[in-house]
C-alpha positions in Angstrom: 115.8 81.2 83.5 116.1 77.5 82.4 112.7 76.1 82.6 111.5 78.7 80.1 113.3 80.3 77.2 113.3 84.0 77.2 110.9 84.0 74.1 108.3 82.4 76.1 108.6 84.3 79.1 108.3 87.5 76.8 105.4 86.3 75.3 103.7 85.6 78.8 104.7 89.3 79.5 103.4 90.7 76.4 100.1 88.9 76.6 99.7 90.3 80.0 100.5 93.8 79.0 97.9 93.5 76.2 95.3 92.2 78.6 96.1 95.4 81.1 95.8 97.5 77.7 98.9 99.4 79.0 100.2 100.0 75.2 104.1 99.6 76.3 106.5 99.6 73.3 108.8 96.4 72.4 111.7 98.2 74.1 110.1 98.7 77.4 108.8 95.0 77.2 112.5 94.1 76.4 113.6 96.4 79.5 111.2 94.6 81.7 112.7 91.3 80.8 116.1 92.4 81.2 115.1 93.4 84.7 113.4 90.2 85.3 116.7 88.4 84.2 118.8 90.8 86.6 116.6 90.2 89.5 116.8 86.4 89.1 120.7 86.6 88.8 121.0 88.6 91.9 118.4 86.5 93.8 120.5 83.6 93.7 123.0 85.1 96.0 121.0 87.9 97.7 117.6 86.2 98.2 115.6 89.4 97.0 112.4 87.4 96.6 111.2 84.0 97.5 109.3 83.6 94.1 112.0 81.6 91.8 109.7 80.0 89.0 110.6 82.3 86.1 106.9 82.3 84.7 105.6 83.0 88.3 108.0 85.8 88.5 106.7 87.4 85.4 102.9 87.1 86.7 103.8 87.8 90.5 106.2 90.5 90.1 106.0 92.3 86.7 102.3 91.9 85.8 101.4 92.4 89.3 103.1 95.7 89.5 102.1 96.8 86.0 98.5 96.3 86.9 98.8 99.4 89.1 100.3 101.6 86.5 97.2 103.3 85.5 96.7 104.6 88.9 99.8 106.5 88.5 98.7 108.4 85.4 98.9 111.9 87.0 101.7 111.3 89.4 105.1 113.0 88.3 107.4 112.3 91.5 106.8 109.1 93.1 108.6 107.4 96.0 108.5 103.7 96.7 108.8 102.8 100.1 110.3 99.5 101.4 111.4 99.1 97.5 113.0 95.6 98.3 114.2 94.2 94.7 112.4 97.1 92.9 108.8 96.2 92.9 106.8 98.2 92.2 109.6 101.0 91.6 111.6 99.7 88.8 108.4 98.7 86.9 106.9 101.9 87.3 110.1 103.6 86.2 110.2 101.5 82.9 106.5 101.9 82.2 106.4 105.6 82.8 109.9 107.1 81.8 108.5 110.5 82.2 108.0 110.0 85.8 110.4 110.3 88.5 110.7 107.4 90.6 112.7 107.2 93.9 113.1 104.1 95.9 114.1 103.6 99.6 114.9 100.5 101.6 117.1 100.0 104.8 119.0 96.8 103.6 122.0 97.8 101.5 122.1 94.6 99.5 118.7 95.5 98.1 119.7 99.1 97.4 122.9 97.8 95.9 120.7 95.9 93.4 118.5 98.7 92.7 121.5 100.9 91.9 122.7 98.2 89.7 119.6 97.9 87.9 119.4 101.5 87.3 122.7 101.5 85.6 122.1 98.3 83.6 118.7 99.3 82.5 119.6 103.0 82.0 117.0 104.3 84.2 117.7 108.2 84.3 114.6 108.6 85.9 115.4 106.4 89.1 117.0 107.7 92.7 117.9 105.2 95.1 118.2 105.9 99.0 119.6 103.4 101.7 117.9 104.8 105.0 115.0 104.4 107.0 112.0 106.2 105.4 111.0 108.3 108.5 114.6 109.8 108.7 114.7 110.6 104.9 114.5 114.4 104.0 114.1 115.7 100.4 114.1 119.1 98.8 110.9 118.2 96.9 108.3 116.3 98.4 106.5 113.4 96.4 102.8 113.6 95.0 102.5 109.8 95.4 104.3 107.5 98.0 103.6 103.8 97.3 104.5 100.3 98.6 104.1 96.8 98.0 103.9 94.7 100.9 106.0 97.2 103.2 104.0 97.7 106.4 100.6 98.2 107.8 98.9 101.1 106.4 99.1 103.3 109.8 102.9 102.6 110.1 103.1 103.6 106.3 101.4 106.8 106.5 103.1 107.6 109.9 106.6 107.0 109.0 106.5 108.7 105.6 103.8 111.3 105.8 106.3 114.0 106.1 107.5 113.5 102.5 104.1 113.6 100.9 103.4 117.1 99.1 100.2 118.9 99.7 97.5 117.4 97.6 99.4 114.3 97.4 98.3 110.7 98.1 99.5 107.3 99.2 98.9 104.3 96.7 99.3 101.0 98.9 99.3 97.8 97.0 97.6 95.1 98.9 96.5 91.5 98.6 92.9 90.9 100.2 91.3 94.3 101.2 92.8 95.2 104.7 89.6 96.6 106.5 91.2 96.3 109.8 94.2 98.2 108.7 91.8 101.1 107.3 90.2 101.2 110.5 93.3 101.7 112.3 94.7 104.6 110.2 95.7 107.6 112.5 93.7 110.8 112.8 94.3 113.1 110.1 94.4 110.4 107.3 91.5 109.1 105.3 90.9 106.2 102.4 89.4 108.0 99.6 89.1 104.9 97.3 89.9 101.3 97.0 90.4 99.5 93.8 90.5 95.6 92.9 93.0 94.9 90.4 92.9 92.1 87.9 96.3 90.6 87.4 96.5 88.4 84.3 97.5 84.7 85.2 96.8 85.5 88.8 93.9 84.2 90.8 94.8 85.9 94.2 93.1 89.1 95.2 94.9 92.3 94.8 93.8 95.7 95.7 94.8 99.4 95.5 94.5 101.6 98.7 94.4 105.4 98.2 94.9 107.6 101.1 94.9 111.2 101.6 95.2 113.9 104.4 92.0 114.7 106.0 90.3 117.7 104.4 92.2 117.3 101.0 90.2 116.3 98.0 
């Protein structure tokens, strides 16, 4: 992080958190910055993200994920599918230390990073899986399953629907509202809501897509 000092980047992050009205503590803000430093360090070798400008990483990674945090207000046990470098999973785990966050990815170098981030950041509420989500089995199903730029909605729900608790929901983080993907959802699933997000410092469209089983409210 050479172009900006940590203090400057922290100010961008803190201003964004204020704009989102999240009320995170200074310790949580510092944790998010520590995570970003770790991501930038590993990215030099493992290519975890195409975004390399530190200020843009704050906006496109941290604030983009933080904008979705209020949607998880009722969640207790969350799975992030195709977690990659930990977005939104690590960010959710820092913002909501009371919530259990599991992350799964098929790429070992990515889950190695996630495991290292869990250790260095002291995230006791995080579990990391290296596997294909359609082959994952867990003792306790998840009340929310999320993803950010993972797959088309029909594949997302088809591959991971067996892991969703009764009454649970999918929350997909998308860019432009994916109308065609919504139409292609398989039978038995329905979109219950869509929500446009305003990410501080970002002009691009961002949306949340909420999906439940047919017949569940």
